[in-house]
Structure formats: structure tokens, C-alpha cells
C-alpha atoms as one frame of an Amber mdcrd trajectory, in Angstrom:
protein
  13.096  11.150  16.946  12.292  10.005  20.353   9.844  12.727  21.129   8.079
  13.025  17.947   8.899   9.478  16.483   9.371   8.931  12.862   8.030  11.193
  10.004   5.271   8.467   8.806   1.754   7.604   9.434   1.083   5.286  11.596
  -1.568   2.680  10.448  -3.316   0.000  12.235  -3.250  -3.423   9.944  -6.535
  -5.592  10.343  -5.768  -9.106   9.389  -8.154 -10.589   6.760  -9.764 -13.263
   9.507 -10.475 -10.393  12.017 -12.383  -8.660   8.931 -14.078 -11.723   7.910
 -15.360 -13.028  11.531 -16.167  -9.186  12.039 -18.628  -9.455   9.008 -20.356
 -12.140  10.321 -21.160 -10.315  13.833 -24.423  -8.656  14.376 -27.719  -9.036
  15.662 -29.100  -9.398  12.180 -26.355 -12.115  11.229 -26.554 -13.697  14.406
 -30.431 -14.448  13.882 -29.778 -15.056  10.040 -27.145 -17.971  11.368 -29.402
 -18.831  13.925 -32.349 -19.608  10.936 -29.885 -21.096   8.817 -28.285 -23.506
  11.898 -32.206 -24.705  12.115 -32.823 -25.172   8.423 -29.854 -27.433   8.534
 -31.069 -29.521  11.790 -34.532 -30.336  10.530 -33.263 -31.029   7.066 -34.457
 -27.885   5.333 -31.497 -27.724   2.963 -33.179 -25.557   0.494 -33.715 -22.853
   2.962 -30.498 -23.434   4.372 -28.870 -22.849   1.281 -30.511 -19.504   0.427
 -29.996 -18.121   3.801 -26.741 -18.978   3.661 -25.942 -17.693   0.093 -27.626
 -14.228   1.136 -25.295 -14.081   4.300 -22.322 -14.716   2.164 -22.652 -12.716
  -0.529 -23.436  -9.444   2.009 -20.068 -10.624   3.573 -18.447 -10.794   0.281
 -19.516  -7.404  -0.774 -18.586  -6.073   2.415 -14.872  -7.397   2.049 -14.446
  -6.481  -1.519 -15.136  -3.039  -0.574 -13.143  -2.788   2.105 -10.243  -4.351
   0.429 -10.281  -1.797  -2.627 -10.582   1.128  -0.462  -7.460  -0.570   1.802
  -5.696  -0.543  -1.730  -6.597   2.749  -2.835  -5.435   4.294   0.457  -2.092
   2.306   0.293  -1.671   3.867  -3.224  -1.933   7.170  -2.138   0.252   6.922
   0.777   2.983   5.673  -1.473   2.443   9.230  -3.324   3.750  10.853  -0.191
   7.097  12.332  -0.456   9.923   9.304  -0.119  12.352  11.914   0.374  13.407
  15.512   1.319  16.145  18.087   0.716  17.222  18.718   4.171  20.099  21.181
   5.769  22.561  18.792   7.548  26.153  19.678   8.320  26.011  22.696   6.911
  25.072  21.379   3.628  21.923  20.490   1.713  21.413  16.915   1.701  19.081
  14.306   0.180  17.522  12.327   2.982  14.508  10.072   3.700  11.720  11.868
   4.532  10.564   9.688   7.594  14.084  10.749   9.434  12.708  14.410   9.159
  12.048  16.127  12.908  10.698  19.299  13.723  13.117  22.080  13.824  14.595
  20.804  10.377  15.535  23.241   7.949  14.885  22.015   4.385  14.385  23.175
   0.889  11.431  22.862  -1.135  10.896  23.697  -5.233   8.947  23.000  -7.861
   7.559  19.300  -8.519   8.348  18.346  -4.721   5.792  17.010  -2.454   6.035
  18.808   0.918   7.262  15.761   3.291   6.032  17.582   6.694   4.095  20.444
   7.785   6.188  23.315   7.479   6.861  27.467   7.907   8.310  29.163   4.996
  11.405  31.448   6.541  13.284  32.573   3.005  12.981  32.689  -0.800  10.649
  34.756  -3.164   7.545  32.992  -3.482   6.136  28.966  -3.785   2.707  28.252
  -5.479   1.754  24.944  -3.707  -1.201  22.711  -4.756  -2.943  21.580  -1.734
  -6.510  20.913  -2.943  -6.169  17.281  -1.665  -6.115  18.649   2.073  -8.149
  21.952   1.801 -10.514  21.731  -1.172  -9.031  24.738  -2.998  -9.231  24.710
  -6.556  -6.311  26.265  -7.544  -2.751  26.445  -6.141  -2.108  28.981  -2.899
   0.575  31.236  -3.508   2.926  31.103  -0.545   5.223  33.683   1.132   7.595
  33.933   3.857   5.508  33.391   7.130   2.797  30.718   5.810   2.818  27.417
   6.333   2.554  24.440   4.031   1.137  21.064   4.402   2.386  17.706   4.459
   1.391  16.112   1.055   0.743  19.032  -1.231   2.669  19.560  -4.561   4.824
  22.400  -4.904   4.072  23.769  -8.442   6.366  26.827  -8.679   9.280  28.562
  -7.075  11.626  27.886  -4.556  11.687  28.360  -0.826  13.363  27.444   2.488
  11.503  26.194   5.367  11.683  25.009   9.013   9.695  21.678   9.850   6.999
  22.595  12.693   5.413  18.978  12.479   6.147  15.393  11.430   3.990  12.312
  11.166   0.427  12.054  12.936   0.970  15.629  13.979   0.888  17.178  10.581
  -2.568  18.304   9.136  -2.603  15.352   7.149  -2.023  13.244   9.813  -4.225
  14.666  12.441  -7.180  13.913   9.593  -6.247  10.386   8.958  -6.333   9.960
  12.533  -9.692  11.124  13.156 -10.680   9.126  10.260  -9.041   6.327  11.472
 -10.777   6.824  15.079 -14.289   7.674  13.820 -16.846   4.919  15.735 -19.711
   6.656  15.206 -22.729   4.687  13.535 -24.537   6.222  10.243 -28.026   6.721
  10.842 -28.686   4.352   8.197 -26.904   1.712  10.524 -28.533   2.908  13.629
 -32.004   2.270  11.866 -31.041  -0.945  10.848 -29.792  -1.873  14.254 -33.088
  -0.533  15.875 -35.045  -2.466  13.196 -33.355  -5.679  13.929 -33.329  -5.391
  17.458 -37.099  -4.908  17.769 -37.810  -7.731  15.318 -35.440  -9.914  17.127
 -37.223  -9.061  20.683 -40.803  -9.745  18.736 -39.194 -13.191  17.095 -37.537
 -14.493  20.428 -40.492 -13.758  22.522 -43.154 -15.238  20.212 -40.069 -18.357
  19.671 -40.230 -18.533  23.352 -44.085 -18.674  23.314 -44.343 -21.269  20.712
 -41.637 -23.890  22.271 -43.059 -23.661  25.775 -46.691 -24.079  24.517 -45.525
 -26.912  22.089 -43.817 -28.573  24.790 -46.620 -28.333  27.278 -48.892 -29.870
  24.780 -46.414 -32.540  23.798 -46.135 -33.549  27.778 -50.092 -32.979  28.418
 -50.888 -35.715  25.442 -47.565 -37.546  26.285 -46.629 -37.375  22.651 -43.249
 -35.654  23.111 -40.394 -37.267  21.123 -37.795 -36.700  18.411 -40.646 -35.787
  15.652 -42.134 -33.316  17.814 -39.115 -31.355  18.841 -38.301 -30.970  15.273
 -41.823 -29.974  14.342 -41.233 -27.064  16.742 -37.959 -26.191  15.523 -39.850
 -25.958  12.090 -42.393 -23.308  13.658 -39.309 -21.641  14.708 -37.416 -21.408
  11.581 -40.505 -20.411   9.656 -41.085 -17.625  12.441 -37.459 -16.354  12.165
 -37.244 -16.451   8.586 -40.477 -14.557   8.545 -39.759 -12.128  11.081 -35.955
 -11.328  10.199 -35.421  -9.013   6.838 -32.829 -11.873   5.446 -32.363  -9.967
   2.264 -31.878  -6.487   4.395 -28.113  -6.287   4.685 -27.392  -7.606   1.358
 -29.583  -4.975  -0.264 -28.246  -2.371   1.721 -24.826  -3.049   0.996 -25.238
  -3.451  -3.062 -26.995   0.156  -2.604 -24.212   1.760  -1.215 -21.554  -0.615
  -3.334 -23.309   1.098  -6.582 -22.917   4.316  -4.797 -19.113   3.740  -4.017
 -18.550   2.555  -8.028 -20.321   6.061  -8.965 -18.099   8.082  -6.696 -14.745
   6.088  -7.215 -15.245   7.071 -11.315 -15.251  10.619 -10.126 -12.140  10.045
  -8.405 -13.039   9.848  -4.892 -12.212   6.793  -2.688 -14.553   5.576  -0.283
 -13.018   3.537   2.431 -16.501   2.261   4.414 -19.568   2.163   2.429 -21.648
   3.668   5.698 -20.090   7.058   4.657 -22.033   7.286   1.641 -25.668   7.757
   3.175 -24.010  10.011   5.812 -22.641  12.251   2.705 -26.440  12.403   1.609
 -27.589  13.034   5.056 -25.462  15.935   5.600 -25.759  17.724   2.131 -29.162
  17.268   2.378 -29.870  19.208   5.699 -27.374  22.270   4.496 -29.750  25.061
   3.321 -29.400  26.477  -0.065 -29.984  29.816  -1.592 -30.687  30.775  -5.102
 -27.658  32.284  -7.052 -27.751  36.099  -8.221
């Protein structure tokens, strides 16, 4: 137990506050927030309300989808084996599956969820449904010497097995760990960042030029005052709203959320909206050939 740890999946909990703050962070979000602040400063409350509604709507969709995926994944983890029939003190006993360690001898039979990665060591056969892990359409017939994966379900038979991996070292655990540590941006996110960064650079350059020209002109004519400063800010606001695609994140999130809704009807759980776009890119790049 000291060497391998408990037979459970470690999950990093992310607080709602952290998710909320992170949703408001990003190049495009910063520019939208800057436009909203300028709108408030110069008193254009109608623009301020519209810009903030778009920003809040986009954040709400992201948080809703994230919470929905987290709840679904938590429900799936509850379906993992809570107990195991292990050989302890010379006889089989029902124990907490989290206490299993490599080397334990356990018995699996009809209706049980495999509590860890196993190597079958005795018994006639076992039919195990591991479709959720391997994608096989039918249950796999196992014999002595074969492996059984954590989270799969025994459909027929009874066999004895030795635990060969637990927790994050199992087939399921390694897959979950890779997904949790995946940090690559999707094609759509990369495109959005490139578009946003390009527009931000152009907007900032133009804003600096406009502010410099306005200040120089007001100083030259000795008309620099609060009204003139607010007029410059108004031009900057118009430039920001015109150059930054305020509604682009909202449209992007709505489109992917609809895709996630359609996938959920097919019993597929989407933990990140961007994965939908990545799946479409991956499938469209696979060459196809006509059937027989």
C-alpha cells in the first residue's frame, strides 16, 4: 500500500471560483472587458450592458457544460467496483476494493465489476464486457493467462486472478490520467487565439495612434479637458467594439454545446467542448474506402 497507494483514481478538484475566474481570462475576454469598462467610464450603459451580457452568457455556457460533464464523470466513477472478493488469511473475504494491492488473489464471477487490472490464474473461462475501455462490440472470452481490466463487467463464468495493477496504474487509470493532463489546444482554439491576437495587436496600435493624435491635437489647440478625454475614450471604445469579435466566443460555445447535447443523446459524455471539434477534424482526416 505504501508503494502503490490506494486502489482509487486521484482526481484534482477545481473550485467553482477558480473555474469562474478562469472563464473570464483570455486575450479576447480581456479586450471585451476593456470595452465594457470604457463604456462604463464614458456612460454608454447600453453598450456596457450588451457587451457584458454576451460575456456572461458565454461564461455561463462554459460553466454549465463543465459542471454537467463533472457530474457525469462522478456518476461513472461511482459505478466502479466498491468491493472485491479477495483471498485473505487463507480464505476469500469481501473487502473494500480500495485496499487491493498488486499480488492480491481475488475471485471474479458473474455480475461483478473487475476491481483492478488482473491476470487470470485459474478457472475454466470468463466472459468479460470491456467495451467501455477497448471499444469491443461483444464481451471478450478470457482464459488462464489473459488479462482483465479494471472497470469491466463479468458477464459469464468464474475465475481466480492475481492483481497486477491498481489505481492510476491500471489501464483505465492511465487513460484517465492522460485525459486529465491533456493541455493541447484544439484547432478551433488555436485559430481563435490567432485571430484574437491579430485583432488585438491591430486594435492596440490604432488605439495608441488615435490617443496620441487626439492628445497632441488638444494640446496644440489648448483644448485639453475632461470632455476631450472622454471623446478620445469614445473613439477607442468604437474601435475596440468594431475590431474585436465580441460575439465569436459565444457563437463558438453555443455551436459546440449543441454538438455536446446531440452526443449526450447517444450516451457519449463530453468533458470539454473543444473535444467535439477535435473529433470532427480527426475523423475527416481518416481516409475511407468503399465497402465490398
